[in-house]
Each structure stands twice: as structure tokens, then as C-alpha cells.
MDAnalysis code that builds the backbone (N, CA, C; Angstrom):
import MDAnalysis as mda
import numpy as np

u = mda.Universe.empty(261, n_residues=87, atom_resindex=np.repeat(np.arange(87), 3), trajectory=True)
u.add_TopologyAttr("name", ["N", "CA", "C"] * 87)
u.add_TopologyAttr("resid", np.arange(1, 88))
u.add_TopologyAttr("resname", ["MET", "SER", "ASP", "ASP", "LYS", "LEU", "LEU", "ALA", "ILE", "ALA", "SER", "GLU", "GLU", "LEU", "SER", "PRO", "LEU", "ASN", "GLU", "THR", "GLU", "ARG", "LEU", "VAL", "ILE", "ALA", "LEU", "ALA", "ASP", "ALA", "MET", "ALA", "ASP", "THR", "PRO", "SER", "ASN", "ILE", "SER", "ASP", "ASP", "LEU", "TYR", "THR", "ARG", "LEU", "HIS", "ALA", "LYS", "PHE", "SER", "GLU", "GLU", "GLN", "LEU", "LEU", "GLN", "LEU", "SER", "ALA", "GLN", "LEU", "ALA", "PHE", "GLU", "ASN", "TYR", "ARG", "ALA", "ARG", "MET", "ASN", "ARG", "VAL", "PHE", "ASP", "VAL", "GLY", "SER", "ASP", "GLU", "LEU", "PHE", "HIS", "PRO", "GLY", "SER"])
u.atoms.positions = np.array([
    [-22.087, -97.830, 37.027],
    [-21.746, -96.604, 37.701],
    [-22.062, -95.451, 36.750],
    [-22.585, -94.398, 37.284],
    [-22.977, -93.256, 36.458],
    [-21.754, -92.504, 35.931],
    [-21.967, -91.777, 34.852],
    [-20.901, -90.934, 34.299],
    [-20.384, -89.960, 35.353],
    [-21.305, -89.378, 36.132],
    [-20.902, -88.411, 37.161],
    [-19.934, -89.035, 38.158],
    [-20.208, -90.258, 38.549],
    [-19.327, -90.932, 39.508],
    [-17.984, -91.281, 38.869],
    [-17.999, -91.744, 37.636],
    [-16.739, -92.055, 36.948],
    [-15.885, -90.799, 36.785],
    [-16.495, -89.704, 36.407],
    [-15.762, -88.450, 36.251],
    [-15.257, -87.947, 37.604],
    [-16.028, -88.169, 38.659],
    [-15.600, -87.761, 39.992],
    [-14.348, -88.521, 40.407],
    [-14.313, -89.807, 40.110],
    [-13.138, -90.616, 40.451],
    [-11.919, -90.106, 39.692],
    [-12.092, -89.810, 38.428],
    [-10.977, -89.310, 37.615],
    [-10.447, -87.983, 38.145],
    [-11.328, -87.164, 38.692],
    [-10.909, -85.856, 39.199],
    [-10.535, -85.904, 40.680],
    [-10.686, -87.059, 41.284],
    [-10.413, -87.268, 42.708],
    [-11.338, -86.465, 43.615],
    [-12.485, -86.069, 43.103],
    [-13.532, -85.401, 43.884],
    [-14.590, -86.458, 44.164],
    [-14.481, -87.112, 45.312],
    [-15.270, -88.308, 45.581],
    [-16.609, -88.056, 46.253],
    [-17.026, -86.806, 46.395],
    [-18.276, -86.522, 47.094],
    [-19.511, -87.164, 46.444],
    [-19.567, -87.364, 45.114],
    [-20.751, -88.027, 44.550],
    [-20.860, -89.517, 44.907],
    [-19.786, -90.106, 45.429],
    [-19.788, -91.529, 45.739],
    [-20.304, -91.765, 47.157],
    [-20.929, -92.919, 47.334],
    [-21.403, -93.249, 48.676],
    [-20.249, -93.796, 49.514],
    [-20.527, -94.030, 50.793],
    [-19.485, -94.448, 51.732],
    [-18.805, -95.754, 51.298],
    [-19.589, -96.714, 50.847],
    [-19.026, -98.007, 50.431],
    [-18.141, -97.840, 49.202],
    [-18.564, -97.045, 48.243],
    [-17.754, -96.809, 47.042],
    [-16.438, -96.126, 47.395],
    [-16.488, -95.150, 48.287],
    [-15.252, -94.474, 48.711],
    [-14.327, -95.434, 49.448],
    [-14.891, -96.341, 50.212],
    [-14.106, -97.337, 50.935],
    [-13.395, -98.286, 49.963],
    [-14.087, -98.709, 48.924],
    [-13.482, -99.586, 47.916],
    [-12.357, -98.850, 47.185],
    [-12.550, -97.581, 46.895],
    [-11.497, -96.803, 46.244],
    [-10.296, -96.651, 47.172],
    [-10.535, -96.473, 48.456],
    [-9.428, -96.394, 49.415],
    [-8.638, -97.696, 49.415],
    [-9.331, -98.830, 49.341],
    [-8.644, -100.119, 49.271],
    [-7.843, -100.221, 47.976],
    [-8.452, -99.859, 46.864],
    [-7.749, -99.920, 45.578],
    [-6.499, -99.047, 45.598],
    [-6.616, -97.855, 46.138],
    [-5.458, -96.960, 46.229],
    [-4.366, -97.552, 47.107],
    [-4.758, -98.106, 48.254],
    [-3.774, -98.694, 49.169],
    [-3.095, -99.902, 48.536],
    [-3.851, -100.691, 47.790],
    [-3.272, -101.870, 47.135],
    [-2.345, -101.482, 45.990],
    [-2.586, -100.332, 45.374],
    [-1.766, -99.902, 44.244],
    [-0.467, -99.236, 44.682],
    [-0.392, -98.845, 45.959],
    [0.858, -98.275, 46.467],
    [1.979, -99.297, 46.383],
    [3.194, -98.807, 46.293],
    [4.356, -99.695, 46.287],
    [5.246, -99.315, 47.444],
    [5.391, -100.159, 48.453],
    [4.662, -101.420, 48.633],
    [3.233, -101.140, 49.082],
    [2.350, -102.096, 48.837],
    [0.963, -101.916, 49.257],
    [0.896, -101.909, 50.779],
    [-0.027, -101.135, 51.310],
    [-0.129, -101.013, 52.753],
    [-1.591, -100.812, 53.131],
    [-2.201, -101.861, 53.637],
    [-3.582, -101.774, 54.097],
    [-3.522, -101.573, 55.605],
    [-3.856, -100.381, 56.044],
    [-3.765, -100.063, 57.471],
    [-4.794, -100.866, 58.259],
    [-4.538, -100.998, 59.544],
    [-5.487, -101.677, 60.425],
    [-6.827, -100.953, 60.413],
    [-6.792, -99.621, 60.394],
    [-8.024, -98.831, 60.369],
    [-8.831, -99.113, 59.101],
    [-8.163, -99.120, 57.955],
    [-8.868, -99.392, 56.701],
    [-9.445, -100.800, 56.717],
    [-8.674, -101.775, 57.173],
    [-9.175, -103.150, 57.226],
    [-10.392, -103.244, 58.146],
    [-10.353, -102.569, 59.265],
    [-11.486, -102.591, 60.200],
    [-12.733, -102.003, 59.546],
    [-12.572, -100.890, 58.850],
    [-13.717, -100.274, 58.160],
    [-14.238, -101.161, 57.038],
    [-13.337, -101.808, 56.306],
    [-13.747, -102.736, 55.248],
    [-14.495, -103.925, 55.833],
    [-13.961, -104.473, 56.914],
    [-14.561, -105.663, 57.522],
    [-15.933, -105.360, 58.116],
    [-16.184, -104.114, 58.456],
    [-17.508, -103.722, 58.951],
    [-18.551, -103.732, 57.831],
    [-18.099, -103.588, 56.584],
    [-19.006, -103.540, 55.427],
    [-19.080, -104.859, 54.661],
    [-17.971, -105.612, 54.666],
    [-17.865, -106.803, 53.829],
    [-17.499, -108.029, 54.657],
    [-17.983, -109.192, 54.220],
    [-17.583, -110.447, 54.850],
    [-16.155, -110.789, 54.417],
    [-15.571, -111.781, 55.076],
    [-14.226, -112.226, 54.688],
    [-14.209, -112.682, 53.232],
    [-15.230, -113.429, 52.831],
    [-15.305, -113.912, 51.452],
    [-15.432, -112.745, 50.465],
    [-16.248, -111.771, 50.798],
    [-16.399, -110.602, 49.924],
    [-15.092, -109.824, 49.828],
    [-14.400, -109.672, 50.952],
    [-13.112, -108.966, 50.941],
    [-12.084, -109.710, 50.096],
    [-12.090, -111.016, 50.192],
    [-11.170, -111.817, 49.388],
    [-11.456, -111.619, 47.903],
    [-12.719, -111.701, 47.520],
    [-13.090, -111.521, 46.113],
    [-12.787, -110.099, 45.633],
    [-13.114, -109.111, 46.439],
    [-12.859, -107.722, 46.080],
    [-11.362, -107.473, 45.926],
    [-10.584, -107.936, 46.886],
    [-9.132, -107.740, 46.830],
    [-8.517, -108.456, 45.634],
    [-9.006, -109.646, 45.327],
    [-8.493, -110.389, 44.174],
    [-8.782, -109.634, 42.878],
    [-9.977, -109.083, 42.750],
    [-10.316, -108.341, 41.537],
    [-9.494, -107.069, 41.417],
    [-9.318, -106.368, 42.526],
    [-8.491, -105.158, 42.508],
    [-7.044, -105.499, 42.158],
    [-6.530, -106.591, 42.707],
    [-5.163, -107.010, 42.398],
    [-5.026, -107.344, 40.920],
    [-6.033, -108.009, 40.349],
    [-5.987, -108.350, 38.930],
    [-6.012, -107.093, 38.064],
    [-6.844, -106.127, 38.415],
    [-6.906, -104.881, 37.636],
    [-5.599, -104.109, 37.753],
    [-4.976, -104.139, 38.924],
    [-3.678, -103.490, 39.109],
    [-2.622, -104.189, 38.244],
    [-2.663, -105.506, 38.232],
    [-1.754, -106.293, 37.382],
    [-1.923, -105.886, 35.913],
    [-3.182, -105.826, 35.455],
    [-3.435, -105.467, 34.056],
    [-2.932, -104.065, 33.737],
    [-3.161, -103.127, 34.645],
    [-2.721, -101.751, 34.413],
    [-1.203, -101.678, 34.319],
    [-0.517, -102.391, 35.205],
    [0.949, -102.367, 35.182],
    [1.488, -103.071, 33.943],
    [0.855, -104.149, 33.531],
    [1.262, -104.859, 32.321],
    [1.054, -103.961, 31.093],
    [-0.048, -103.243, 31.065],
    [-0.314, -102.345, 29.944],
    [0.760, -101.274, 29.815],
    [1.287, -100.809, 30.937],
    [2.353, -99.791, 30.888],
    [3.631, -100.344, 30.277],
    [3.927, -101.607, 30.552],
    [5.128, -102.222, 29.978],
    [5.074, -102.182, 28.458],
    [3.891, -102.445, 27.920],
    [3.736, -102.519, 26.467],
    [3.089, -101.271, 25.869],
    [3.017, -100.204, 26.668],
    [2.475, -98.923, 26.222],
    [1.087, -99.065, 25.596],
    [0.242, -99.869, 26.255],
    [-1.135, -100.048, 25.791],
    [-1.962, -98.890, 26.319],
    [-2.545, -98.146, 25.421],
    [-3.348, -96.995, 25.802],
    [-4.826, -97.318, 25.880],
    [-5.578, -96.307, 26.162],
    [-7.033, -96.453, 26.253],
    [-7.648, -96.652, 24.885],
    [-8.734, -97.399, 24.847],
    [-9.505, -97.550, 23.610],
    [-10.486, -96.396, 23.431],
    [-10.485, -95.480, 24.417],
    [-11.381, -94.311, 24.373],
    [-12.844, -94.722, 24.228],
    [-13.243, -95.776, 24.932],
    [-14.616, -96.265, 24.837],
    [-15.582, -95.479, 25.708],
    [-15.080, -94.782, 26.724],
    [-15.954, -94.020, 27.611],
    [-16.202, -92.637, 27.023],
    [-17.480, -92.334, 26.823],
    [-17.877, -91.017, 26.332],
    [-18.985, -90.510, 27.246],
    [-18.665, -89.596, 28.172],
    [-19.678, -89.107, 29.119],
    [-20.907, -88.600, 28.390],
    [-22.063, -88.975, 28.950],
    [-23.333, -88.500, 28.398],
    [-23.840, -89.301, 27.216],
    [-23.111, -90.320, 26.780],
    [-23.564, -91.113, 25.626],
    [-24.611, -92.117, 26.039],
])
């Protein structure tokens, strides 16, 4: 993913992302809510783009990343500052 797209996600200005990327971010956001809530509309839009197997794999990866992020907060694990735009 380009630096521009990564920075757009951080700023919540998603216009540089394509429709599929925005859809995946919507899923990630919905899964990160407490409690998570994937609306019927979102699922329908996801299913139009992805197969059941792809959705399962995508959701599993998003769930794992959410798990890691929440675990990192417990132990106050910060960023390694590895991302440097334009490098």
C-alpha cells in the first residue's frame, strides 16, 4: 500500500482508497467495535466482492490484528516507528 493511502487511513480521509479497500476498512472498523456489529448491508456489500472463503480469511486476519492491538495495550507496547513516509 502506498504511503499516501496509509496516511489517508490514519487521517480518516479515505478518498485515495478504492472501493474494495474502503469496504475492508469498514469491516475492520465494525469488527473492532465493542460489541462488534456487522450490519446486513455491510455483509451484502462484502459478499458481492468476496467469496465465502475470502471473507472467512479476511475476517480471521482482521480479528487476529484486533487481538494483537488489544494485547499490546495491556502491556503498553508502542510503535516501533518503522513507517517513515517517503522513505
